[in-house]
N, C-alpha and C positions, 0 to 999 in steps of 0.2 A: 267707192271702194269698200271692200268687205273687210270686216275685222275677223281674222283667223285666230286671234289670241285665245279666245274662249274655247275653240275647238281643240287646240293642242296644249292647253294649260294643264298643270298637274292638279288643279283644283277640281274637286268633285263636289258639286253642290257648293257649300260654303266652307268646306274643310279641305285642308291641304294634306296630301299623302306624304308621310315621312317614312323613308326607308332607312333601315339600320338594324343593329343587333338587338336581340331581345335582352331584357334586363338580366335574366339569370344565365344566359348563354345556353348553348346546346348541350346535350348530354355528353357528347364527345369532348367538348371544351372543358366541361366540369371534370371529366375523368382525367384529362391531362393535368389540370390544376391540382387535383388530389395526388396524382403521381408525383408532381413537382414538389408539393409540400412534404410528402412522405420522404422523398429523396433528400431534401434540404434538412429535415429533422434528423434523419439517419446520419447524414454527414456531420452535423453538429454534435450528435451524440458520440460519433466515432472520434472526433477531434477531442472532445472533453474527456472521454475515457482514456485516450492515448496520453493526454497530459497528466491525468490522475495516476495512471500506471507508471509513467516516468518518474513522478515525484515519489511514489511508493517504492519503486526500484532503487532510486538514489538513497532514500532513507534506510532501506534494508541493507544496502551495501555499506553504508556508514556504520550501522549497528554491527555488521559482520566484522568490519575492520577493528572496531572498538573491542569486540569480543576476542579477536585474535591477540590484540595487545594485552588484554587482561589475562588471557591464557598464558602468554609468555611470562608475564610478571609472576603469576601464581606458580608456574612450574619452577621458576628460579627460587621463589620463596620455599617451595616444597623441598627442593634439593638442599637448601641451607638448613631447614628444620630437620630433615632426615639425618644430616651429618651431625647436628647438635644432639639429636636423640641417640645416635650411636655412641657419641662421646660420653653421654650421661649414663649409658647402660654398661659401661666398663666396670668390672668387678672391683677394681682398686678404688675407683671414685665413689662407688656405693659404700664400701667399707669405711673410707675416710669420712664421708658425710655422716654415716651412722656413728662413728667414733666421736665426731664433733657434737652430736646430740646426746652422747652418753650411753649409747647402745653398744652391745657386744654380742658376739656370736654365741649361740647356745652351747652348753656342754652336752656330753653324751647322756647324762642323767636327765636332762631337760627335754630331750627329744623322745617322742613316742611315735611309734609306727603302728598303724592298725593291723 
């Protein structure tokens, strides 16, 4: 009987042929890997920037609300101070305070006009 194993074997000489992918892959596979990496990095940057903008927006809205509250308080204080100023600028009050300090209005001889 004949041995046909050597004729149809994948051995050539003493070395076996190994079929498979090359180590680095083809140019097309490398191109798609680069595209995939760029896509993933862009997506991660988009998510990170969205989170950062959300935090910044929330912080800005908080500052805006605090500013509105301060504005309301300051406008109330301004109204009260304006009323107090008007009360202090009344002629009778000024004359009474000046009399309490020992001041008196000038006479006609004391006034000089240029």
